All heavy atoms as an XYZ file, in Angstrom:
772
protein
N       0.862     -1.173      0.000
C       0.000      0.000      0.000
C       0.901      1.227      0.000
O       1.793      1.340      0.830
C      -0.914      0.019      1.239
C      -1.821     -1.213      1.223
C      -1.703      1.313      1.310
C      -2.617     -1.398      2.486
N       0.667      2.114     -0.917
C       1.399      3.379     -0.965
C       0.414      4.513     -0.744
O      -0.623      4.569     -1.404
C       2.090      3.563     -2.332
O       2.972      2.471     -2.553
C       2.855      4.868     -2.390
N       0.724      5.387      0.183
C      -0.135      6.526      0.481
C       0.774      7.722      0.639
O       1.677      7.714      1.471
C      -0.918      6.282      1.776
C      -2.191      7.051      1.833
C      -2.324      8.376      2.129
C      -3.494      6.561      1.596
N      -3.630      8.741      2.092
C      -4.378      7.636      1.765
C      -4.003      5.318      1.263
C      -5.749      7.501      1.611
C      -5.360      5.200      1.120
C      -6.221      6.271      1.294
N       0.553      8.759     -0.144
C       1.494      9.877     -0.180
C       1.373     10.813      1.008
O       2.355     11.344      1.484
C       1.328     10.653     -1.489
C       1.782      9.824     -2.642
C       0.990      9.162     -3.535
C       3.121      9.493     -2.986
N       1.746      8.452     -4.424
C       3.071      8.643     -4.112
C       4.363      9.825     -2.472
C       4.198      8.138     -4.730
C       5.486      9.320     -3.084
C       5.406      8.494     -4.190
N       0.197     11.112      1.453
C       0.027     12.049      2.569
C      -0.682     11.341      3.705
O      -1.834     10.936      3.564
C      -0.806     13.264      2.138
C      -0.063     14.149      1.156
O       1.079     14.521      1.467
O      -0.628     14.450      0.082
N      -0.005     11.179      4.835
C      -0.631     10.530      5.977
C      -1.759     11.395      6.521
O      -2.817     10.897      6.880
C       0.400     10.241      7.070
C      -0.160      9.601      8.325
C      -0.762      8.234      8.015
C       0.894      9.478      9.392
N      -1.523     12.707      6.571
C      -2.519     13.614      7.139
C      -2.850     14.720      6.138
O      -2.056     15.044      5.257
C      -2.003     14.229      8.431
N      -4.039     15.310      6.284
C      -4.440     16.423      5.437
C      -3.585     17.666      5.717
O      -3.426     18.505      4.851
C      -5.911     16.762      5.668
C      -6.845     15.675      5.159
O      -6.387     14.799      4.403
O      -8.033     15.714      5.533
N      -3.028     17.748      6.904
C      -2.175     18.881      7.269
C      -0.963     18.903      6.333
O      -0.266     17.913      6.201
C      -1.706     18.754      8.718
C      -0.895     19.949      9.181
C      -0.269     19.716     10.532
N      -1.284     19.487     11.553
C      -1.005     19.140     12.802
N       0.236     18.936     13.180
N      -1.972     18.946     13.658
N      -0.733     20.014      5.665
C       0.394     20.210      4.751
C       0.381     19.246      3.571
O       1.427     18.950      2.985
C       1.743     20.090      5.493
C       1.888     21.132      6.584
O       1.432     22.274      6.387
O       2.450     20.797      7.641
N      -0.783     18.725      3.210
C      -0.881     17.833      2.053
C      -0.659     18.631      0.769
O      -0.888     19.843      0.713
C      -2.247     17.149      2.016
N      -0.237     17.942     -0.265
C       0.039     18.586     -1.540
C      -1.201     19.293     -2.052
O      -2.287     18.719     -2.085
C       0.511     17.518     -2.532
C       0.928     18.043     -3.856
C       2.011     18.820     -4.132
C       0.261     17.830     -5.101
N       2.072     19.100     -5.475
C       1.003     18.497     -6.104
C      -0.874     17.131     -5.473
C       0.640     18.493     -7.426
C      -1.242     17.125     -6.806
C      -0.486     17.812     -7.762
N      -1.063     20.545     -2.395
C      -2.140     21.407     -2.896
C      -3.330     21.461     -1.938
O      -4.469     21.648     -2.354
C      -2.596     20.963     -4.284
C      -1.530     21.129     -5.339
C      -2.049     20.851     -6.734
O      -3.108     20.258     -6.936
N      -1.285     21.282     -7.730
N      -3.064     21.258     -0.656
C      -4.110     21.279      0.376
C      -5.246     20.301      0.099
O      -6.374     20.497      0.534
C      -4.664     22.698      0.566
C      -3.639     23.613      1.171
O      -2.937     23.229      2.104
N      -3.518     24.811      0.632
N      -4.939     19.256     -0.621
C      -5.956     18.245     -0.932
C      -6.270     17.428      0.324
O      -5.365     17.116      1.097
C      -5.452     17.327     -2.036
N      -7.529     17.075      0.548
C      -7.885     16.242      1.699
C      -7.593     14.771      1.404
O      -8.479     13.922      1.397
C      -9.378     16.511      1.879
C      -9.859     16.795      0.492
C      -8.711     17.503     -0.197
N      -6.329     14.473      1.145
C      -5.939     13.149      0.655
C      -5.379     12.241      1.740
O      -5.029     11.103      1.461
C      -4.890     13.313     -0.451
N      -5.280     12.730      2.946
C      -4.662     11.943      4.006
C      -5.593     10.925      4.638
O      -6.810     10.936      4.432
N      -4.988     10.052      5.419
C      -5.762      9.111      6.231
C      -6.202      9.750      7.539
O      -7.072      9.244      8.229
C      -4.925      7.860      6.524
C      -4.596      6.986      5.323
C      -3.571      5.920      5.706
C      -5.852      6.343      4.774
N      -5.558     10.889      7.872
C      -5.879     11.642      9.077
C      -6.314     13.052      8.674
O      -5.805     13.611      7.700
C      -4.657     11.748      9.992
C      -3.999     10.436     10.412
C      -2.712     10.710     11.177
C      -4.949      9.600     11.236
N      -7.223     13.638      9.437
C      -7.655     15.013      9.190
C      -6.549     15.981      9.608
O      -5.545     15.579     10.178
C      -8.938     15.295      9.971
C     -10.109     14.446      9.524
C     -11.365     14.747     10.350
N     -12.431     13.848      9.986
C     -12.644     12.650     10.543
N     -11.863     12.223     11.533
N     -13.632     11.886     10.130
N      -6.761     17.281      9.353
C      -5.757     18.287      9.728
C      -5.469     18.264     11.227
O      -4.356     18.531     11.654
C      -6.195     19.684      9.289
C      -6.075     19.884      7.796
C      -6.389     21.304      7.394
C      -6.228     21.436      5.884
N      -6.416     22.813      5.434
N      -6.473     17.939     12.052
C      -6.267     17.869     13.501
C      -5.705     16.513     13.939
O      -5.603     16.217     15.116
C      -7.564     18.172     14.248
C      -8.640     17.100     14.045
O      -8.405     16.127     13.284
O      -9.715     17.232     14.645
N      -5.334     15.687     12.947
C      -4.741     14.354     13.129
C      -5.707     13.307     13.685
O      -5.297     12.242     14.119
C      -3.466     14.425     13.971
C      -2.367     15.332     13.407
C      -1.145     15.288     14.298
C      -2.012     14.928     11.987
N      -7.000     13.593     13.638
C      -7.975     12.569     14.013
C      -8.156     11.633     12.817
O      -8.076     12.057     11.659
C      -9.308     13.208     14.419
O      -9.870     13.924     13.335
N      -8.382     10.347     13.067
C      -8.473      9.382     11.965
C      -9.753      9.530     11.152
O     -10.824      9.814     11.685
C      -8.424      8.027     12.663
C      -8.738      8.290     14.082
C      -8.434      9.720     14.372
N      -9.613      9.322      9.846
C     -10.757      9.287      8.933
C     -11.237      7.838      8.824
O     -10.530      6.907      9.216
C     -10.328      9.781      7.546
C      -9.954     11.233      7.481
C      -9.587     11.552      6.040
C      -9.285     12.983      5.807
N      -8.962     13.237      4.385
N     -12.418      7.614      8.250
C     -12.916      6.240      8.082
C     -11.949      5.340      7.298
O     -11.829      4.153      7.604
C     -14.234      6.429      7.325
C     -14.704      7.787      7.743
C     -13.446      8.608      7.875
N     -11.245      5.885      6.316
C     -10.284      5.070      5.552
C      -9.157      4.575      6.452
O      -8.686      3.446      6.317
C      -9.708      5.871      4.392
N      -8.721      5.401      7.400
C      -7.687      5.003      8.353
C      -8.200      3.855      9.223
O      -7.516      2.853      9.408
C      -7.284      6.191      9.223
C      -6.313      5.841     10.324
C      -4.945      5.906     10.108
C      -6.765      5.444     11.577
C      -4.044      5.579     11.114
C      -5.883      5.109     12.581
C      -4.524      5.181     12.339
O      -3.644      4.851     13.338
N      -9.420      4.019      9.731
C      -9.999      2.983     10.592
C     -10.128      1.656      9.840
O      -9.793      0.600     10.370
C     -11.373      3.417     11.117
C     -11.283      4.596     12.076
O     -10.251      4.728     12.768
O     -12.241      5.383     12.126
N     -10.576      1.717      8.594
C     -10.738      0.492      7.810
C      -9.396     -0.152      7.511
O      -9.242     -1.369      7.606
C     -11.484      0.799      6.503
C     -11.702     -0.407      5.641
C     -12.643     -1.398      6.324
N     -12.811     -2.554      5.465
C     -12.710     -3.805      5.885
N     -12.474     -4.073      7.162
N     -12.859     -4.799      5.063
N      -8.407      0.645      7.164
C      -7.080      0.122      6.875
C      -6.478     -0.536      8.118
O      -5.893     -1.619      8.038
C      -6.167      1.233      6.357
C      -4.824      0.818      5.815
C      -4.957     -0.178      4.678
C      -4.046      2.042      5.345
N      -6.644      0.072      9.280
C      -6.138     -0.521     10.517
C      -6.840     -1.846     10.816
O      -6.202     -2.803     11.258
C      -6.315      0.435     11.696
C      -5.317      1.576     11.687
S      -3.605      1.004     11.789
C      -3.543      0.456     13.466
N      -8.147     -1.923     10.567
C      -8.870     -3.175     10.788
C      -8.351     -4.279      9.875
O      -8.266     -5.434     10.271
C     -10.370     -2.974     10.583
C     -11.031     -2.255     11.737
C     -12.519     -2.077     11.504
C     -13.131     -1.302     12.639
N     -14.541     -1.000     12.416
N      -8.005     -3.921      8.643
C      -7.461     -4.913      7.723
C      -6.057     -5.343      8.133
O      -5.783     -6.527      8.297
C      -7.435     -4.355      6.288
C      -8.775     -4.244      5.591
C      -8.626     -3.459      4.296
C      -9.352     -5.614      5.317
N      -5.165     -4.363      8.301
C      -3.757     -4.676      8.568
C      -3.582     -5.348      9.925
O      -2.897     -6.363     10.052
C      -2.890     -3.403      8.476
C      -1.473     -3.670      8.933
C      -2.887     -2.867      7.045
N      -4.184     -4.804     10.962
C      -3.995     -5.342     12.315
C      -5.039     -6.371     12.716
O      -4.955     -6.961     13.775
C      -4.018     -4.205     13.336
C      -2.843     -3.287     13.260
C      -1.579     -4.011     13.629
N      -0.650     -3.102     14.223
C       0.212     -3.428     15.149
N       0.252     -4.649     15.607
N       1.041     -2.546     15.627
N      -6.027     -6.586     11.873
C      -7.079     -7.543     12.181
C      -7.092     -8.691     11.198
O      -6.504     -9.745     11.437
N      -7.719     -8.464     10.056
C      -7.897     -9.537      9.078
C      -6.593    -10.055      8.500
O      -6.451    -11.230      8.220
C      -8.808     -9.058      7.950
C     -10.232     -8.827      8.394
C     -11.103     -8.346      7.255
O     -10.934     -8.839      6.132
O     -11.952     -7.475      7.509
N      -5.607     -9.158      8.264
C      -4.351     -9.575      7.626
C      -3.275     -9.919      8.636
O      -2.149    -10.212      8.272
C      -3.828     -8.485      6.698
C      -4.746     -8.128      5.582
C      -5.787     -8.871      5.106
C      -4.711     -6.942      4.796
N      -6.403     -8.215      4.067
C      -5.760     -7.030      3.860
C      -3.896     -5.812      4.789
C      -6.011     -6.038      2.921
C      -4.145     -4.815      3.868
C      -5.192     -4.939      2.949
N      -3.562     -9.865      9.904
C      -2.588    -10.099     10.970
C      -2.754    -11.528     11.455
O      -3.858    -11.934     11.777
C      -2.855     -9.117     12.109
C      -1.719     -8.887     13.033
C      -1.505     -9.505     14.221
C      -0.665     -7.959     12.877
N      -0.386     -9.013     14.817
C       0.162     -8.063     13.999
C      -0.321     -7.047     11.874
C       1.300     -7.282     14.161
C       0.798     -6.280     12.049
C       1.600     -6.402     13.173
N      -1.677    -12.278     11.521
C      -1.779    -13.666     11.959
C      -1.639    -13.728     13.479
O      -0.628    -13.324     14.029
C      -0.689    -14.530     11.298
O      -0.854    -14.458      9.884
C      -0.786    -15.975     11.754
N      -2.694    -14.200     14.110
C      -2.673    -14.457     15.553
C      -3.241    -15.859     15.731
O      -4.400    -16.093     15.438
C      -3.547    -13.467     16.307
C      -2.968    -12.097     16.423
C      -3.864    -11.248     17.325
N      -3.385     -9.888     17.368
C      -3.746     -8.933     16.531
N      -4.618     -9.184     15.588
N      -3.265     -7.720     16.651
N      -2.429    -16.745     16.183
C      -2.900    -18.110     16.391
C      -2.321    -18.626     17.699
O      -1.178    -18.339     18.030
C      -2.463    -19.007     15.234
N      -3.115    -19.346     18.425
C      -2.614    -19.976     19.647
C      -3.450    -21.221     19.901
O      -4.584    -21.333     19.435
C      -2.688    -19.027     20.845
O      -4.031    -18.716     21.139
N      -2.863    -22.144     20.589
C      -3.579    -23.361     20.895
C      -2.668    -24.376     21.546
O      -1.530    -24.074     21.886
N      -3.167    -25.558     21.701
C      -2.409    -26.653     22.309
C      -2.144    -27.716     21.260
O      -2.955    -27.937     20.374
C      -3.184    -27.258     23.469
C      -3.370    -26.302     24.615
C      -4.121    -26.991     25.751
N      -4.258    -26.098     26.869
C      -3.417    -26.058     27.896
N      -2.393    -26.866     27.937
N      -3.608    -25.212     28.880
N      -1.018    -28.387     21.419
C      -0.714    -29.488     20.507
C      -1.629    -30.660     20.821
O      -2.132    -30.812     21.930
C       0.746    -29.935     20.643
O       0.979    -30.363     21.984
C       1.708    -28.818     20.288
N      -1.810    -31.503     19.824
C      -2.595    -32.711     20.003
C      -1.738    -33.815     20.601
O      -0.591    -33.594     21.018
N      -2.267    -35.004     20.629
C      -1.576    -36.157     21.222
C      -0.243    -36.443     20.541
O       0.685    -36.961     21.164
C      -2.479    -37.386     21.151
N      -0.124    -36.086     19.272
C       1.122    -36.336     18.533
C       2.091    -35.156     18.603
O       3.122    -35.159     17.950
C       0.794    -36.670     17.089
C      -0.110    -37.910     16.994
C      -0.392    -38.289     15.599
N       0.844    -38.875     15.059
C       0.984    -39.279     13.825
N      -0.024    -39.158     12.981
N       2.107    -39.808     13.413
N       1.731    -34.134     19.371
C       2.625    -32.989     19.542
C       2.591    -31.993     18.401
O       3.517    -31.206     18.235
N       1.511    -31.976     17.619
C       1.449    -31.047     16.494
C       0.293    -30.070     16.660
O      -0.696    -30.346     17.338
C       1.307    -31.811     15.179
O       0.084    -32.514     15.160
N       0.447    -28.939     16.032
C      -0.569    -27.886     16.046
C      -0.616    -27.288     14.643
O       0.428    -27.073     14.021
C      -0.203    -26.805     17.075
C      -1.105    -25.604     17.025
C      -2.379    -25.657     17.571
C      -0.681    -24.426     16.430
C      -3.220    -24.558     17.512
C      -1.512    -23.319     16.375
C      -2.778    -23.390     16.915
O      -3.617    -22.310     16.861
N      -1.785    -27.024     14.113
C      -1.939    -26.475     12.780
C      -2.578    -25.102     12.849
O      -3.542    -24.900     13.594
C      -2.823    -27.406     11.916
O      -2.208    -28.689     11.852
C      -2.989    -26.860     10.517
N      -2.021    -24.167     12.075
C      -2.576    -22.814     12.001
C      -2.371    -22.276     10.595
O      -1.449    -22.687      9.900
C      -1.896    -21.899     13.012
N      -3.228    -21.357     10.192
C      -3.061    -20.667      8.918
C      -2.339    -19.355      9.188
O      -2.579    -18.709     10.204
C      -4.414    -20.387      8.282
C      -5.140    -21.652      7.862
C      -6.470    -21.307      7.248
N      -6.289    -20.446      6.087
C      -6.491    -20.821      4.828
N      -6.874    -22.052      4.582
N      -6.323    -19.987      3.837
N      -1.462    -18.964      8.264
C      -0.703    -17.725      8.438
C      -0.632    -16.976      7.116
O      -0.615    -17.585      6.047
C       0.706    -18.035      8.931
N      -0.582    -15.658      7.187
C      -0.389    -14.835      6.003
C       1.076    -14.848      5.605
O       1.954    -15.181      6.399
C      -0.833    -13.390      6.282
C      -2.332    -13.239      6.235
C      -3.093    -13.308      7.394
C      -2.990    -13.040      5.033
C      -4.477    -13.174      7.343
C      -4.370    -12.906      4.974
C      -5.094    -12.975      6.131
O      -6.451    -12.851      6.085
N       1.329    -14.463      4.351
C       2.709    -14.341      3.899
C       3.447    -13.345      4.783
O       2.868    -12.419      5.310
C       2.757    -13.850      2.445
C       2.120    -14.789      1.456
C       1.230    -14.323      0.503
C       2.410    -16.148      1.467
C       0.651    -15.184     -0.424
C       1.834    -17.014      0.556
C       0.955    -16.521     -0.384
O       0.381    -17.367     -1.284
N       4.738    -13.559      4.954
C       5.558    -12.672      5.768
C       6.395    -13.482      6.738
O       6.487    -14.704      6.647
N       7.017    -12.792      7.672
C       7.855    -13.432      8.683
C       7.085    -13.478      9.997
O       6.480    -12.487     10.402
C       9.174    -12.666      8.863
O       9.845    -12.637      7.597
C      10.063    -13.324      9.891
N       7.126    -14.636     10.646
C       6.376    -14.838     11.883
C       7.303    -15.378     12.960
O       8.270    -16.084     12.663
C       5.246    -15.859     11.662
C       4.293    -15.441     10.594
N       3.218    -14.638     10.845
C       4.268    -15.703      9.260
C       2.563    -14.422      9.720
N       3.182    -15.060      8.745
N       7.007    -15.055     14.197
C       7.731    -15.636     15.331
C       6.805    -16.634     16.001
O       5.663    -16.314     16.328
C       8.153    -14.572     16.336
C       8.949    -15.171     17.467
C       9.545    -14.139     18.385
O      10.455    -13.416     17.956
O       9.081    -14.066     19.540
N       7.312    -17.836     16.182
C       6.551    -18.905     16.821
C       7.138    -19.128     18.207
O       8.355    -19.283     18.347
C       6.631    -20.207     16.004
C       6.055    -19.977     14.606
C       5.912    -21.341     16.718
C       6.327    -21.106     13.648
N       6.299    -19.126     19.210
C       6.734    -19.370     20.584
C       6.044    -20.621     21.086
O       4.822    -20.752     20.975
C       6.379    -18.184     21.496
O       6.959    -16.996     20.957
C       6.887    -18.404     22.913
N       6.826    -21.546     21.622
C       6.302    -22.804     22.156
C       6.684    -22.875     23.631
O       7.834    -22.634     23.988
C       6.896    -24.013     21.404
C       6.407    -25.310     21.993
C       6.572    -23.926     19.923
N       5.718    -23.206     24.471
C       5.963    -23.336     25.903
C       5.435    -24.681     26.367
O       4.297    -25.047     26.059
C       5.262    -22.214     26.687
O       5.671    -20.954     26.146
C       5.599    -22.265     28.165
N       6.265    -25.423     27.117
C       5.794    -26.717     27.621
C       5.111    -26.534     28.974
O       5.036    -25.433     29.506
C       6.932    -27.746     27.667
C       8.000    -27.431     28.694
O       7.808    -26.520     29.539
O       9.047    -28.089     28.664
N       4.606    -27.615     29.514
C       3.863    -27.553     30.786
C       4.709    -27.044     31.942
O       4.189    -26.476     32.893
C       3.304    -28.927     31.125
C       2.208    -29.342     30.202
C       1.676    -30.689     30.585
N       0.720    -31.137     29.578
C       0.295    -32.345     29.467
N       0.723    -33.277     30.298
N      -0.567    -32.660     28.527
N       6.013    -27.257     31.865
C       6.905    -26.802     32.939
C       7.293    -25.332     32.778
O       8.003    -24.785     33.604
C       8.159    -27.672     32.977
N       6.845    -24.696     31.693
C       7.144    -23.287     31.480
C       8.395    -23.025     30.650
O       8.790    -21.882     30.479
N       9.033    -24.069     30.110
C      10.199    -23.882     29.248
C       9.721    -23.377     27.890
O       8.744    -23.893     27.347
C      10.980    -25.184     29.091
C      11.396    -25.760     30.397
N      10.919    -26.979     30.841
C      12.199    -25.289     31.370
C      11.438    -27.240     32.021
N      12.219    -26.211     32.375
N      10.442    -22.403     27.338
C      10.014    -21.751     26.106
C      11.082    -21.844     25.028
O      12.273    -21.765     25.311
C       9.697    -20.260     26.390
O       8.641    -20.197     27.352
C       9.249    -19.538     25.143
N      10.629    -22.009     23.795
C      11.509    -21.955     22.619
C      10.843    -21.046     21.592
O       9.621    -21.020     21.480
C      11.736    -23.341     22.040
N      11.660    -20.288     20.860
C      11.143    -19.394     19.822
C      11.818    -19.713     18.505
O      12.982    -20.093     18.473
C      11.391    -17.941     20.190
C      10.507    -17.449     21.307
C      10.698    -15.951     21.551
N       9.746    -15.447     22.500
C       9.853    -15.573     23.813
N      10.891    -16.207     24.329
N       8.941    -15.085     24.610
N      11.075    -19.520     17.438
C      11.616    -19.743     16.107
C      10.981    -18.739     15.162
O       9.808    -18.391     15.310
C      11.303    -21.172     15.650
O      11.820    -21.403     14.375
N      11.757    -18.247     14.195
C      11.226    -17.352     13.160
C      11.082    -18.146     11.875
O      11.956    -18.930     11.523
C      12.156    -16.177     12.935
C      12.150    -15.181     14.073
C      13.008    -13.982     13.715
N      12.233    -12.933     13.108
C      11.580    -11.996     13.783
N      11.626    -12.003     15.092
N      10.906    -11.068     13.167
N       9.994    -17.921     11.179
C       9.754    -18.608      9.916
C       9.192    -17.600      8.924
O       8.445    -16.704      9.297
C       8.798    -19.814     10.114
C       7.451    -19.373     10.596
C       8.683    -20.621      8.846
N       9.602    -17.729      7.669
C       9.120    -16.825      6.624
C       8.290    -17.587      5.606
O       8.618    -18.715      5.242
C      10.295    -16.156      5.914
O      10.926    -15.253      6.780
N       7.236    -16.945      5.176
C       6.378    -17.456      4.125
C       6.371    -16.409      3.012
O       5.587    -15.469      3.058
C       4.945    -17.685      4.630
C       4.855    -18.655      5.771
C       4.711    -18.200      7.068
C       4.910    -20.014      5.539
C       4.617    -19.084      8.122
C       4.814    -20.911      6.595
C       4.674    -20.449      7.884
N       7.260    -16.540      2.019
C       7.285    -15.559      0.937
C       6.010    -15.626      0.102
O       5.363    -16.671      0.032
C       8.499    -15.956      0.096
C       9.155    -17.090      0.784
C       8.276    -17.569      1.882
N       5.657    -14.525     -0.518
C       4.469    -14.491     -1.370
C       4.542    -15.602     -2.399
O       5.579    -15.838     -3.001
C       4.347    -13.134     -2.052
N       3.450    -16.322     -2.565
C       3.380    -17.404     -3.526
C       3.844    -18.747     -3.005
O       3.753    -19.749     -3.699
N       4.338    -18.791     -1.770
C       4.823    -20.066     -1.232
C       3.651    -20.981     -0.896
O       2.535    -20.537     -0.687
C       5.698    -19.850      0.000
O       4.966    -19.247      1.043
N       3.931    -22.243     -0.865
C       2.919    -23.260     -0.563
C       2.931    -23.566      0.927
O       3.741    -23.041      1.685
C       3.212    -24.528     -1.377
C       3.234    -24.317     -2.863
C       1.865    -23.951     -3.376
C       1.919    -23.747     -4.891
N       0.766    -23.112     -5.417
N       2.078    -24.479      1.347
C       2.005    -24.880      2.752
C       3.377    -25.337      3.232
O       4.153    -25.915      2.476
C       0.982    -25.995      2.920
N       3.661    -25.059      4.481
C       4.971    -25.355      5.035
C       4.801    -25.972      6.414
O       3.935    -25.568      7.180
C       5.759    -24.044      5.147
C       7.190    -24.198      5.561
C       7.846    -22.831      5.742
C       8.565    -22.414      4.493
N       9.388    -21.217      4.693
N       5.623    -26.944      6.721
C       5.653    -27.539      8.048
C       6.848    -26.953      8.784
O       7.958    -26.926      8.259
C       5.784    -29.071      7.973
O       4.651    -29.592      7.289
C       5.873    -29.682      9.365
N       6.607    -26.483      9.986
C       7.647    -25.886     10.807
C       7.777    -26.697     12.078
O       6.787    -27.000     12.723
C       7.291    -24.426     11.169
C       8.342    -23.815     12.049
C       7.068    -23.605      9.912
N       8.996    -27.075     12.418
C       9.234    -27.819     13.662
C       9.961    -26.911     14.642
O      10.969    -26.294     14.293
C      10.070    -29.069     13.385
N       9.434    -26.819     15.846
C      10.078    -26.072     16.920
C      10.343    -27.076     18.029
O       9.424    -27.715     18.523
C       9.193    -24.930     17.435
C       9.877    -24.189     18.562
C       8.834    -23.973     16.296
N      11.608    -27.223     18.404
C      11.980    -28.205     19.414
C      12.420    -27.495     20.673
O      13.275    -26.612     20.633
C      13.137    -29.098     18.891
O      12.726    -29.684     17.659
C      13.477    -30.180     19.891
N      11.837    -27.896     21.775
C      12.256    -27.350     23.059
C      13.577    -27.980     23.459
O      13.789    -29.188     23.229
C      11.201    -27.640     24.138
C       9.911    -26.824     24.005
C       8.813    -27.495     24.768
C      10.143    -25.426     24.493
N      14.483    -27.211     24.036
C      15.749    -27.781     24.471
C      15.536    -28.829     25.574
O      14.635    -28.687     26.399
C      16.537    -26.588     24.996
C      15.602    -25.461     25.085
C      14.370    -25.795     24.314
N      16.346    -29.868     25.569
C      16.258    -30.916     26.599
C      16.636    -30.317     27.945
O      17.551    -29.492     28.045
C      17.183    -32.063     26.256
N      15.945    -30.704     28.970
C      16.210    -30.187     30.328
C      16.648    -31.321     31.203
O      16.195    -32.398     31.186
C      14.969    -29.541     30.920
C      14.439    -28.408     30.081
C      15.005    -27.120     30.551
N      14.507    -26.058     29.644
C      15.045    -24.900     29.569
N      16.059    -24.575     30.285
N      14.577    -24.006     28.760
């Protein structure tokens, strides 16, 4: 998404082209864009593994951080990328032996 003027304040030719009004209050386009980017297009998944130790989630393209915590509170993190056009991917996160 490319947007030239974030706010109407000092916009080119004083056009009301911003996502924010001159007083920096959000316009409806700003609210809708935030709902898309931080809501519909944002991957938030959590859950418990099944009996075989696996968990399935859908994710949007991009880079994601996966955090796994066992019952004792031990945590492991892993970053995984899903480039645009990539197919389904299996990611394994292994907790360190204690």
